[in-house]
PDB file of N, CA, C and O in Angstrom, chain B, residues numbered from 101:
ATOM      1  N   MET B 101     -65.165 -49.589 -21.767  1.00  0.00           N
ATOM      2  CA  MET B 101     -64.484 -49.550 -23.045  1.00  0.00           C
ATOM      3  C   MET B 101     -63.552 -48.342 -23.138  1.00  0.00           C
ATOM      4  O   MET B 101     -62.452 -48.439 -23.683  1.00  0.00           O
ATOM      5  N   ILE B 102     -63.996 -47.216 -22.608  1.00  0.00           N
ATOM      6  CA  ILE B 102     -63.162 -46.016 -22.647  1.00  0.00           C
ATOM      7  C   ILE B 102     -61.944 -46.195 -21.745  1.00  0.00           C
ATOM      8  O   ILE B 102     -60.847 -45.752 -22.087  1.00  0.00           O
ATOM      9  N   ALA B 103     -62.130 -46.839 -20.602  1.00  0.00           N
ATOM     10  CA  ALA B 103     -61.009 -47.056 -19.687  1.00  0.00           C
ATOM     11  C   ALA B 103     -59.939 -47.927 -20.323  1.00  0.00           C
ATOM     12  O   ALA B 103     -58.751 -47.695 -20.102  1.00  0.00           O
ATOM     13  N   SER B 104     -60.328 -48.918 -21.103  1.00  0.00           N
ATOM     14  CA  SER B 104     -59.335 -49.818 -21.696  1.00  0.00           C
ATOM     15  C   SER B 104     -58.902 -49.405 -23.096  1.00  0.00           C
ATOM     16  O   SER B 104     -57.775 -49.682 -23.505  1.00  0.00           O
ATOM     17  N   GLY B 105     -59.796 -48.742 -23.835  1.00  0.00           N
ATOM     18  CA  GLY B 105     -59.484 -48.415 -25.222  1.00  0.00           C
ATOM     19  C   GLY B 105     -59.181 -46.968 -25.499  1.00  0.00           C
ATOM     20  O   GLY B 105     -58.778 -46.622 -26.609  1.00  0.00           O
ATOM     21  N   GLY B 106     -59.365 -46.113 -24.513  1.00  0.00           N
ATOM     22  CA  GLY B 106     -59.094 -44.701 -24.714  1.00  0.00           C
ATOM     23  C   GLY B 106     -60.327 -43.935 -25.157  1.00  0.00           C
ATOM     24  O   GLY B 106     -61.410 -44.505 -25.289  1.00  0.00           O
ATOM     25  N   PRO B 107     -60.157 -42.639 -25.386  1.00  0.00           N
ATOM     26  CA  PRO B 107     -61.278 -41.778 -25.742  1.00  0.00           C
ATOM     27  C   PRO B 107     -62.061 -42.312 -26.944  1.00  0.00           C
ATOM     28  O   PRO B 107     -61.502 -42.922 -27.856  1.00  0.00           O
ATOM     29  N   ALA B 108     -63.376 -42.061 -26.913  1.00  0.00           N
ATOM     30  CA  ALA B 108     -64.233 -42.555 -27.990  1.00  0.00           C
ATOM     31  C   ALA B 108     -65.456 -41.665 -28.123  1.00  0.00           C
ATOM     32  O   ALA B 108     -65.807 -40.919 -27.209  1.00  0.00           O
ATOM     33  N   THR B 109     -66.096 -41.759 -29.274  1.00  0.00           N
ATOM     34  CA  THR B 109     -67.327 -41.018 -29.535  1.00  0.00           C
ATOM     35  C   THR B 109     -68.525 -41.932 -29.262  1.00  0.00           C
ATOM     36  O   THR B 109     -68.379 -43.154 -29.222  1.00  0.00           O
ATOM     37  N   PRO B 110     -69.700 -41.344 -29.076  1.00  0.00           N
ATOM     38  CA  PRO B 110     -70.892 -42.176 -28.903  1.00  0.00           C
ATOM     39  C   PRO B 110     -71.134 -43.106 -30.096  1.00  0.00           C
ATOM     40  O   PRO B 110     -71.606 -44.229 -29.918  1.00  0.00           O
ATOM     41  N   THR B 111     -70.816 -42.652 -31.295  1.00  0.00           N
ATOM     42  CA  THR B 111     -70.991 -43.482 -32.487  1.00  0.00           C
ATOM     43  C   THR B 111     -70.104 -44.715 -32.418  1.00  0.00           C
ATOM     44  O   THR B 111     -70.557 -45.823 -32.703  1.00  0.00           O
ATOM     45  N   GLU B 112     -68.850 -44.533 -32.044  1.00  0.00           N
ATOM     46  CA  GLU B 112     -67.922 -45.666 -31.923  1.00  0.00           C
ATOM     47  C   GLU B 112     -68.386 -46.639 -30.845  1.00  0.00           C
ATOM     48  O   GLU B 112     -68.364 -47.853 -31.046  1.00  0.00           O
ATOM     49  N   LEU B 113     -68.799 -46.112 -29.722  1.00  0.00           N
ATOM     50  CA  LEU B 113     -69.216 -46.966 -28.613  1.00  0.00           C
ATOM     51  C   LEU B 113     -70.515 -47.699 -28.919  1.00  0.00           C
ATOM     52  O   LEU B 113     -70.648 -48.880 -28.598  1.00  0.00           O
ATOM     53  N   SER B 114     -71.468 -47.017 -29.532  1.00  0.00           N
ATOM     54  CA  SER B 114     -72.760 -47.646 -29.799  1.00  0.00           C
ATOM     55  C   SER B 114     -72.615 -48.804 -30.784  1.00  0.00           C
ATOM     56  O   SER B 114     -73.325 -49.804 -30.675  1.00  0.00           O
ATOM     57  N   ALA B 115     -71.714 -48.677 -31.726  1.00  0.00           N
ATOM     58  CA  ALA B 115     -71.506 -49.762 -32.690  1.00  0.00           C
ATOM     59  C   ALA B 115     -70.989 -51.018 -31.996  1.00  0.00           C
ATOM     60  O   ALA B 115     -71.410 -52.128 -32.318  1.00  0.00           O
ATOM     61  N   ASP B 116     -70.083 -50.842 -31.051  1.00  0.00           N
ATOM     62  CA  ASP B 116     -69.513 -51.986 -30.334  1.00  0.00           C
ATOM     63  C   ASP B 116     -70.470 -52.566 -29.295  1.00  0.00           C
ATOM     64  O   ASP B 116     -70.407 -53.756 -28.989  1.00  0.00           O
ATOM     65  N   LEU B 117     -71.350 -51.732 -28.757  1.00  0.00           N
ATOM     66  CA  LEU B 117     -72.238 -52.170 -27.681  1.00  0.00           C
ATOM     67  C   LEU B 117     -73.608 -52.633 -28.168  1.00  0.00           C
ATOM     68  O   LEU B 117     -74.358 -53.254 -27.415  1.00  0.00           O
ATOM     69  N   GLY B 118     -73.930 -52.338 -29.399  1.00  0.00           N
ATOM     70  CA  GLY B 118     -75.225 -52.736 -29.931  1.00  0.00           C
ATOM     71  C   GLY B 118     -76.380 -51.908 -29.380  1.00  0.00           C
ATOM     72  O   GLY B 118     -77.497 -52.407 -29.241  1.00  0.00           O
ATOM     73  N   ILE B 119     -76.109 -50.636 -29.065  1.00  0.00           N
ATOM     74  CA  ILE B 119     -77.156 -49.720 -28.616  1.00  0.00           C
ATOM     75  C   ILE B 119     -77.178 -48.532 -29.566  1.00  0.00           C
ATOM     76  O   ILE B 119     -76.280 -48.375 -30.394  1.00  0.00           O
ATOM     77  N   THR B 120     -78.206 -47.696 -29.445  1.00  0.00           N
ATOM     78  CA  THR B 120     -78.279 -46.525 -30.317  1.00  0.00           C
ATOM     79  C   THR B 120     -77.252 -45.483 -29.903  1.00  0.00           C
ATOM     80  O   THR B 120     -76.798 -45.458 -28.759  1.00  0.00           O
ATOM     81  N   ARG B 121     -76.897 -44.632 -30.842  1.00  0.00           N
ATOM     82  CA  ARG B 121     -75.978 -43.538 -30.552  1.00  0.00           C
ATOM     83  C   ARG B 121     -76.582 -42.606 -29.500  1.00  0.00           C
ATOM     84  O   ARG B 121     -75.878 -42.109 -28.622  1.00  0.00           O
ATOM     85  N   GLN B 122     -77.897 -42.375 -29.599  1.00  0.00           N
ATOM     86  CA  GLN B 122     -78.576 -41.521 -28.631  1.00  0.00           C
ATOM     87  C   GLN B 122     -78.525 -42.140 -27.235  1.00  0.00           C
ATOM     88  O   GLN B 122     -78.325 -41.430 -26.249  1.00  0.00           O
ATOM     89  N   GLY B 123     -78.702 -43.444 -27.147  1.00  0.00           N
ATOM     90  CA  GLY B 123     -78.611 -44.122 -25.854  1.00  0.00           C
ATOM     91  C   GLY B 123     -77.220 -43.996 -25.262  1.00  0.00           C
ATOM     92  O   GLY B 123     -77.063 -43.730 -24.070  1.00  0.00           O
ATOM     93  N   ALA B 124     -76.210 -44.188 -26.104  1.00  0.00           N
ATOM     94  CA  ALA B 124     -74.825 -44.049 -25.645  1.00  0.00           C
ATOM     95  C   ALA B 124     -74.562 -42.613 -25.196  1.00  0.00           C
ATOM     96  O   ALA B 124     -73.909 -42.389 -24.177  1.00  0.00           O
ATOM     97  N   SER B 125     -75.071 -41.639 -25.959  1.00  0.00           N
ATOM     98  CA  SER B 125     -74.857 -40.221 -25.623  1.00  0.00           C
ATOM     99  C   SER B 125     -75.457 -39.872 -24.272  1.00  0.00           C
ATOM    100  O   SER B 125     -74.834 -39.159 -23.485  1.00  0.00           O
ATOM    101  N   LYS B 126     -76.662 -40.366 -23.991  1.00  0.00           N
ATOM    102  CA  LYS B 126     -77.307 -40.084 -22.705  1.00  0.00           C
ATOM    103  C   LYS B 126     -76.505 -40.681 -21.550  1.00  0.00           C
ATOM    104  O   LYS B 126     -76.310 -40.036 -20.520  1.00  0.00           O
ATOM    105  N   HIS B 127     -76.050 -41.905 -21.730  1.00  0.00           N
ATOM    106  CA  HIS B 127     -75.266 -42.558 -20.683  1.00  0.00           C
ATOM    107  C   HIS B 127     -73.946 -41.814 -20.458  1.00  0.00           C
ATOM    108  O   HIS B 127     -73.543 -41.585 -19.318  1.00  0.00           O
ATOM    109  N   LEU B 128     -73.289 -41.445 -21.538  1.00  0.00           N
ATOM    110  CA  LEU B 128     -72.021 -40.724 -21.437  1.00  0.00           C
ATOM    111  C   LEU B 128     -72.211 -39.371 -20.760  1.00  0.00           C
ATOM    112  O   LEU B 128     -71.368 -38.951 -19.967  1.00  0.00           O
ATOM    113  N   ALA B 129     -73.318 -38.682 -21.068  1.00  0.00           N
ATOM    114  CA  ALA B 129     -73.592 -37.384 -20.433  1.00  0.00           C
ATOM    115  C   ALA B 129     -73.744 -37.554 -18.917  1.00  0.00           C
ATOM    116  O   ALA B 129     -73.303 -36.699 -18.149  1.00  0.00           O
ATOM    117  N   SER B 130     -74.362 -38.645 -18.493  1.00  0.00           N
ATOM    118  CA  SER B 130     -74.502 -38.916 -17.057  1.00  0.00           C
ATOM    119  C   SER B 130     -73.144 -39.135 -16.410  1.00  0.00           C
ATOM    120  O   SER B 130     -72.908 -38.687 -15.288  1.00  0.00           O
ATOM    121  N   LEU B 131     -72.251 -39.820 -17.111  1.00  0.00           N
ATOM    122  CA  LEU B 131     -70.912 -40.073 -16.581  1.00  0.00           C
ATOM    123  C   LEU B 131     -70.084 -38.787 -16.525  1.00  0.00           C
ATOM    124  O   LEU B 131     -69.241 -38.629 -15.642  1.00  0.00           O
ATOM    125  N   VAL B 132     -70.322 -37.876 -17.461  1.00  0.00           N
ATOM    126  CA  VAL B 132     -69.662 -36.559 -17.409  1.00  0.00           C
ATOM    127  C   VAL B 132     -70.169 -35.799 -16.196  1.00  0.00           C
ATOM    128  O   VAL B 132     -69.380 -35.212 -15.455  1.00  0.00           O
ATOM    129  N   GLU B 133     -71.479 -35.804 -15.987  1.00  0.00           N
ATOM    130  CA  GLU B 133     -72.076 -35.102 -14.843  1.00  0.00           C
ATOM    131  C   GLU B 133     -71.561 -35.661 -13.517  1.00  0.00           C
ATOM    132  O   GLU B 133     -71.416 -34.922 -12.543  1.00  0.00           O
ATOM    133  N   ALA B 134     -71.285 -36.970 -13.481  1.00  0.00           N
ATOM    134  CA  ALA B 134     -70.781 -37.609 -12.265  1.00  0.00           C
ATOM    135  C   ALA B 134     -69.280 -37.377 -12.068  1.00  0.00           C
ATOM    136  O   ALA B 134     -68.730 -37.748 -11.032  1.00  0.00           O
ATOM    137  N   GLY B 135     -68.623 -36.773 -13.043  1.00  0.00           N
ATOM    138  CA  GLY B 135     -67.194 -36.499 -12.917  1.00  0.00           C
ATOM    139  C   GLY B 135     -66.304 -37.666 -13.286  1.00  0.00           C
ATOM    140  O   GLY B 135     -65.116 -37.668 -12.963  1.00  0.00           O
ATOM    141  N   ILE B 136     -66.867 -38.666 -13.965  1.00  0.00           N
ATOM    142  CA  ILE B 136     -66.097 -39.850 -14.342  1.00  0.00           C
ATOM    143  C   ILE B 136     -65.478 -39.684 -15.729  1.00  0.00           C
ATOM    144  O   ILE B 136     -64.376 -40.167 -15.987  1.00  0.00           O
ATOM    145  N   LEU B 137     -66.196 -38.997 -16.617  1.00  0.00           N
ATOM    146  CA  LEU B 137     -65.707 -38.759 -17.974  1.00  0.00           C
ATOM    147  C   LEU B 137     -65.606 -37.269 -18.241  1.00  0.00           C
ATOM    148  O   LEU B 137     -66.238 -36.451 -17.574  1.00  0.00           O
ATOM    149  N   ASP B 138     -64.794 -36.940 -19.236  1.00  0.00           N
ATOM    150  CA  ASP B 138     -64.664 -35.580 -19.725  1.00  0.00           C
ATOM    151  C   ASP B 138     -65.075 -35.596 -21.193  1.00  0.00           C
ATOM    152  O   ASP B 138     -64.779 -36.552 -21.910  1.00  0.00           O
ATOM    153  N   ALA B 139     -65.752 -34.548 -21.644  1.00  0.00           N
ATOM    154  CA  ALA B 139     -66.207 -34.464 -23.035  1.00  0.00           C
ATOM    155  C   ALA B 139     -65.492 -33.328 -23.744  1.00  0.00           C
ATOM    156  O   ALA B 139     -65.367 -32.223 -23.217  1.00  0.00           O
ATOM    157  N   GLU B 140     -65.022 -33.624 -24.958  1.00  0.00           N
ATOM    158  CA  GLU B 140     -64.357 -32.597 -25.767  1.00  0.00           C
ATOM    159  C   GLU B 140     -64.983 -32.589 -27.149  1.00  0.00           C
ATOM    160  O   GLU B 140     -64.961 -33.593 -27.862  1.00  0.00           O
ATOM    161  N   ARG B 141     -65.540 -31.447 -27.516  1.00  0.00           N
ATOM    162  CA  ARG B 141     -66.199 -31.323 -28.818  1.00  0.00           C
ATOM    163  C   ARG B 141     -65.165 -30.962 -29.880  1.00  0.00           C
ATOM    164  O   ARG B 141     -64.297 -30.113 -29.681  1.00  0.00           O
ATOM    165  N   SER B 142     -65.298 -31.648 -31.023  1.00  0.00           N
ATOM    166  CA  SER B 142     -64.471 -31.358 -32.186  1.00  0.00           C
ATOM    167  C   SER B 142     -65.402 -31.386 -33.394  1.00  0.00           C
ATOM    168  O   SER B 142     -65.706 -32.453 -33.927  1.00  0.00           O
ATOM    169  N   GLY B 143     -65.852 -30.210 -33.820  1.00  0.00           N
ATOM    170  CA  GLY B 143     -66.828 -30.141 -34.898  1.00  0.00           C
ATOM    171  C   GLY B 143     -68.163 -30.716 -34.433  1.00  0.00           C
ATOM    172  O   GLY B 143     -68.721 -30.272 -33.429  1.00  0.00           O
ATOM    173  N   ARG B 144     -68.670 -31.703 -35.166  1.00  0.00           N
ATOM    174  CA  ARG B 144     -69.948 -32.320 -34.802  1.00  0.00           C
ATOM    175  C   ARG B 144     -69.781 -33.466 -33.826  1.00  0.00           C
ATOM    176  O   ARG B 144     -70.761 -33.928 -33.242  1.00  0.00           O
ATOM    177  N   GLU B 145     -68.575 -33.925 -33.641  1.00  0.00           N
ATOM    178  CA  GLU B 145     -68.314 -35.080 -32.778  1.00  0.00           C
ATOM    179  C   GLU B 145     -67.951 -34.641 -31.354  1.00  0.00           C
ATOM    180  O   GLU B 145     -67.329 -33.599 -31.145  1.00  0.00           O
ATOM    181  N   VAL B 146     -68.350 -35.448 -30.404  1.00  0.00           N
ATOM    182  CA  VAL B 146     -67.931 -35.268 -29.023  1.00  0.00           C
ATOM    183  C   VAL B 146     -67.164 -36.521 -28.638  1.00  0.00           C
ATOM    184  O   VAL B 146     -67.675 -37.635 -28.754  1.00  0.00           O
ATOM    185  N   ARG B 147     -65.936 -36.330 -28.181  1.00  0.00           N
ATOM    186  CA  ARG B 147     -65.087 -37.449 -27.782  1.00  0.00           C
ATOM    187  C   ARG B 147     -65.008 -37.464 -26.260  1.00  0.00           C
ATOM    188  O   ARG B 147     -64.715 -36.452 -25.624  1.00  0.00           O
ATOM    189  N   TYR B 148     -65.277 -38.631 -25.697  1.00  0.00           N
ATOM    190  CA  TYR B 148     -65.306 -38.793 -24.244  1.00  0.00           C
ATOM    191  C   TYR B 148     -64.051 -39.525 -23.780  1.00  0.00           C
ATOM    192  O   TYR B 148     -63.599 -40.481 -24.409  1.00  0.00           O
ATOM    193  N   ALA B 149     -63.504 -39.054 -22.669  1.00  0.00           N
ATOM    194  CA  ALA B 149     -62.302 -39.662 -22.097  1.00  0.00           C
ATOM    195  C   ALA B 149     -62.489 -39.810 -20.591  1.00  0.00           C
ATOM    196  O   ALA B 149     -63.223 -39.048 -19.962  1.00  0.00           O
ATOM    197  N   LEU B 150     -61.824 -40.784 -20.042  1.00  0.00           N
ATOM    198  CA  LEU B 150     -61.876 -41.035 -18.609  1.00  0.00           C
ATOM    199  C   LEU B 150     -61.126 -39.933 -17.866  1.00  0.00           C
ATOM    200  O   LEU B 150     -60.012 -39.573 -18.247  1.00  0.00           O
ATOM    201  N   VAL B 151     -61.727 -39.405 -16.817  1.00  0.00           N
ATOM    202  CA  VAL B 151     -61.067 -38.407 -15.972  1.00  0.00           C
ATOM    203  C   VAL B 151     -60.115 -39.154 -15.044  1.00  0.00           C
ATOM    204  O   VAL B 151     -60.510 -40.110 -14.377  1.00  0.00           O
ATOM    205  N   ARG B 152     -58.882 -38.720 -15.007  1.00  0.00           N
ATOM    206  CA  ARG B 152     -57.907 -39.368 -14.127  1.00  0.00           C
ATOM    207  C   ARG B 152     -58.407 -39.291 -12.690  1.00  0.00           C
ATOM    208  O   ARG B 152     -58.673 -38.207 -12.170  1.00  0.00           O
ATOM    209  N   GLY B 153     -58.528 -40.437 -12.065  1.00  0.00           N
ATOM    210  CA  GLY B 153     -59.013 -40.490 -10.691  1.00  0.00           C
ATOM    211  C   GLY B 153     -60.519 -40.325 -10.558  1.00  0.00           C
ATOM    212  O   GLY B 153     -61.031 -40.219  -9.444  1.00  0.00           O
ATOM    213  N   GLY B 154     -61.239 -40.301 -11.680  1.00  0.00           N
ATOM    214  CA  GLY B 154     -62.680 -40.077 -11.654  1.00  0.00           C
ATOM    215  C   GLY B 154     -63.464 -41.161 -10.932  1.00  0.00           C
ATOM    216  O   GLY B 154     -64.549 -40.903 -10.410  1.00  0.00           O
ATOM    217  N   LEU B 155     -62.921 -42.375 -10.898  1.00  0.00           N
ATOM    218  CA  LEU B 155     -63.604 -43.470 -10.212  1.00  0.00           C
ATOM    219  C   LEU B 155     -63.200 -43.584  -8.751  1.00  0.00           C
ATOM    220  O   LEU B 155     -63.812 -44.344  -8.000  1.00  0.00           O
ATOM    221  N   GLN B 156     -62.185 -42.844  -8.339  1.00  0.00           N
ATOM    222  CA  GLN B 156     -61.660 -42.956  -6.973  1.00  0.00           C
ATOM    223  C   GLN B 156     -62.702 -42.680  -5.890  1.00  0.00           C
ATOM    224  O   GLN B 156     -62.788 -43.450  -4.934  1.00  0.00           O
ATOM    225  N   PRO B 157     -63.500 -41.610  -6.000  1.00  0.00           N
ATOM    226  CA  PRO B 157     -64.505 -41.379  -4.944  1.00  0.00           C
ATOM    227  C   PRO B 157     -65.490 -42.543  -4.816  1.00  0.00           C
ATOM    228  O   PRO B 157     -65.849 -42.930  -3.704  1.00  0.00           O
ATOM    229  N   GLY B 158     -65.922 -43.094  -5.932  1.00  0.00           N
ATOM    230  CA  GLY B 158     -66.840 -44.229  -5.880  1.00  0.00           C
ATOM    231  C   GLY B 158     -66.189 -45.459  -5.294  1.00  0.00           C
ATOM    232  O   GLY B 158     -66.816 -46.198  -4.534  1.00  0.00           O
ATOM    233  N   SER B 159     -64.956 -45.680  -5.637  1.00  0.00           N
ATOM    234  CA  SER B 159     -64.207 -46.818  -5.099  1.00  0.00           C
ATOM    235  C   SER B 159     -64.029 -46.695  -3.591  1.00  0.00           C
ATOM    236  O   SER B 159     -64.178 -47.671  -2.856  1.00  0.00           O
ATOM    237  N   GLU B 160     -63.711 -45.492  -3.142  1.00  0.00           N
ATOM    238  CA  GLU B 160     -63.550 -45.256  -1.702  1.00  0.00           C
ATOM    239  C   GLU B 160     -64.863 -45.475  -0.966  1.00  0.00           C
ATOM    240  O   GLU B 160     -64.877 -46.056   0.120  1.00  0.00           O
ATOM    241  N   TRP B 161     -65.970 -45.013  -1.550  1.00  0.00           N
ATOM    242  CA  TRP B 161     -67.278 -45.196  -0.928  1.00  0.00           C
ATOM    243  C   TRP B 161     -67.621 -46.680  -0.821  1.00  0.00           C
ATOM    244  O   TRP B 161     -68.098 -47.135   0.219  1.00  0.00           O
ATOM    245  N   LEU B 162     -67.379 -47.434  -1.896  1.00  0.00           N
ATOM    246  CA  LEU B 162     -67.663 -48.871  -1.875  1.00  0.00           C
ATOM    247  C   LEU B 162     -66.834 -49.583  -0.811  1.00  0.00           C
ATOM    248  O   LEU B 162     -67.331 -50.482  -0.134  1.00  0.00           O
ATOM    249  N   THR B 163     -65.585 -49.188  -0.662  1.00  0.00           N
ATOM    250  CA  THR B 163     -64.729 -49.780   0.370  1.00  0.00           C
ATOM    251  C   THR B 163     -65.279 -49.476   1.760  1.00  0.00           C
ATOM    252  O   THR B 163     -65.340 -50.357   2.617  1.00  0.00           O
ATOM    253  N   GLN B 164     -65.676 -48.231   1.975  1.00  0.00           N
ATOM    254  CA  GLN B 164     -66.218 -47.822   3.274  1.00  0.00           C
ATOM    255  C   GLN B 164     -67.505 -48.589   3.587  1.00  0.00           C
ATOM    256  O   GLN B 164     -67.659 -49.104   4.694  1.00  0.00           O
ATOM    257  N   VAL B 165     -68.412 -48.670   2.642  1.00  0.00           N
ATOM    258  CA  VAL B 165     -69.670 -49.385   2.863  1.00  0.00           C
ATOM    259  C   VAL B 165     -69.396 -50.872   3.061  1.00  0.00           C
ATOM    260  O   VAL B 165     -70.020 -51.508   3.910  1.00  0.00           O
ATOM    261  N   GLY B 166     -68.475 -51.426   2.291  1.00  0.00           N
ATOM    262  CA  GLY B 166     -68.110 -52.840   2.454  1.00  0.00           C
ATOM    263  C   GLY B 166     -67.564 -53.124   3.842  1.00  0.00           C
ATOM    264  O   GLY B 166     -67.896 -54.142   4.450  1.00  0.00           O
ATOM    265  N   ASP B 167     -66.724 -52.223   4.343  1.00  0.00           N
ATOM    266  CA  ASP B 167     -66.177 -52.385   5.701  1.00  0.00           C
ATOM    267  C   ASP B 167     -67.284 -52.334   6.753  1.00  0.00           C
ATOM    268  O   ASP B 167     -67.264 -53.100   7.716  1.00  0.00           O
ATOM    269  N   GLN B 168     -68.240 -51.437   6.569  1.00  0.00           N
ATOM    270  CA  GLN B 168     -69.360 -51.338   7.516  1.00  0.00           C
ATOM    271  C   GLN B 168     -70.169 -52.639   7.512  1.00  0.00           C
ATOM    272  O   GLN B 168     -70.534 -53.145   8.573  1.00  0.00           O
ATOM    273  N   TRP B 169     -70.446 -53.174   6.338  1.00  0.00           N
ATOM    274  CA  TRP B 169     -71.217 -54.421   6.261  1.00  0.00           C
ATOM    275  C   TRP B 169     -70.436 -55.588   6.834  1.00  0.00           C
ATOM    276  O   TRP B 169     -71.019 -56.466   7.469  1.00  0.00           O
ATOM    277  N   ASP B 170     -69.132 -55.615   6.622  1.00  0.00           N
ATOM    278  CA  ASP B 170     -68.316 -56.685   7.209  1.00  0.00           C
ATOM    279  C   ASP B 170     -68.441 -56.669   8.731  1.00  0.00           C
ATOM    280  O   ASP B 170     -68.605 -57.715   9.359  1.00  0.00           O
ATOM    281  N   ARG B 171     -68.361 -55.467   9.323  1.00  0.00           N
ATOM    282  CA  ARG B 171     -68.488 -55.354  10.781  1.00  0.00           C
ATOM    283  C   ARG B 171     -69.875 -55.786  11.246  1.00  0.00           C
ATOM    284  O   ARG B 171     -70.004 -56.486  12.250  1.00  0.00           O
ATOM    285  N   ARG B 172     -70.903 -55.375  10.526  1.00  0.00           N
ATOM    286  CA  ARG B 172     -72.269 -55.749  10.902  1.00  0.00           C
ATOM    287  C   ARG B 172     -72.490 -57.253  10.795  1.00  0.00           C
ATOM    288  O   ARG B 172     -73.100 -57.861  11.676  1.00  0.00           O
ATOM    289  N   LEU B 173     -72.001 -57.844   9.730  1.00  0.00           N
ATOM    290  CA  LEU B 173     -72.174 -59.289   9.551  1.00  0.00           C
ATOM    291  C   LEU B 173     -71.373 -60.080  10.586  1.00  0.00           C
ATOM    292  O   LEU B 173     -71.835 -61.116  11.063  1.00  0.00           O
ATOM    293  N   ASP B 174     -70.187 -59.604  10.933  1.00  0.00           N
ATOM    294  CA  ASP B 174     -69.401 -60.248  11.995  1.00  0.00           C
ATOM    295  C   ASP B 174     -70.148 -60.183  13.317  1.00  0.00           C
ATOM    296  O   ASP B 174     -70.167 -61.159  14.067  1.00  0.00           O
ATOM    297  N   SER B 175     -70.765 -59.041  13.613  1.00  0.00           N
ATOM    298  CA  SER B 175     -71.529 -58.882  14.842  1.00  0.00           C
ATOM    299  C   SER B 175     -72.730 -59.832  14.849  1.00  0.00           C
ATOM    300  O   SER B 175     -73.016 -60.462  15.868  1.00  0.00           O
ATOM    301  N   LEU B 176     -73.426 -59.935  13.727  1.00  0.00           N
ATOM    302  CA  LEU B 176     -74.563 -60.846  13.623  1.00  0.00           C
ATOM    303  C   LEU B 176     -74.120 -62.301  13.803  1.00  0.00           C
ATOM    304  O   LEU B 176     -74.783 -63.088  14.478  1.00  0.00           O
ATOM    305  N   LYS B 177     -72.999 -62.633  13.195  1.00  0.00           N
ATOM    306  CA  LYS B 177     -72.464 -63.993  13.312  1.00  0.00           C
ATOM    307  C   LYS B 177     -72.165 -64.332  14.775  1.00  0.00           C
ATOM    308  O   LYS B 177     -72.501 -65.417  15.249  1.00  0.00           O
ATOM    309  N   ARG B 178     -71.528 -63.388  15.490  1.00  0.00           N
ATOM    310  CA  ARG B 178     -71.240 -63.615  16.917  1.00  0.00           C
ATOM    311  C   ARG B 178     -72.537 -63.769  17.721  1.00  0.00           C
ATOM    312  O   ARG B 178     -72.625 -64.620  18.607  1.00  0.00           O
ATOM    313  N   HIS B 179     -73.514 -62.962  17.415  1.00  0.00           N
ATOM    314  CA  HIS B 179     -74.798 -63.013  18.116  1.00  0.00           C
ATOM    315  C   HIS B 179     -75.499 -64.365  17.884  1.00  0.00           C
ATOM    316  O   HIS B 179     -76.026 -64.960  18.824  1.00  0.00           O
ATOM    317  N   VAL B 180     -75.504 -64.835  16.662  1.00  0.00           N
ATOM    318  CA  VAL B 180     -76.162 -66.100  16.319  1.00  0.00           C
ATOM    319  C   VAL B 180     -75.463 -67.282  16.981  1.00  0.00           C
ATOM    320  O   VAL B 180     -76.119 -68.241  17.388  1.00  0.00           O
ATOM    321  N   ARG B 181     -74.171 -67.221  17.088  1.00  0.00           N
ATOM    322  CA  ARG B 181     -73.397 -68.323  17.697  1.00  0.00           C
ATOM    323  C   ARG B 181     -73.600 -68.406  19.214  1.00  0.00           C
ATOM    324  O   ARG B 181     -73.340 -69.452  19.808  1.00  0.00           O
ATOM    325  N   ARG B 182     -74.051 -67.338  19.840  1.00  0.00           N
ATOM    326  CA  ARG B 182     -74.269 -67.363  21.295  1.00  0.00           C
ATOM    327  C   ARG B 182     -75.453 -68.143  21.600  1.00  0.00           C
ATOM    328  O   ARG B 182     -75.813 -68.289  22.768  1.00  0.00           O
TER     329      ARG B 182
END
């Protein structure tokens, strides 16, 4: 939702997702720790925004692992056909 709709607070997100504000806050804190989101406090509210390129390391890892599995499955396929 943040990627498509822009920065948001846990209150805004929890209303749309049907979860508690506390649940949304815990999840958002994990995403900040992972470097995917950035948090900016304004008074009592914390607004979360997507870090530019924050998903890139995960995307690169998934591509690398996918390539490894493709090679392994191709090798298995060749072995089974023999």
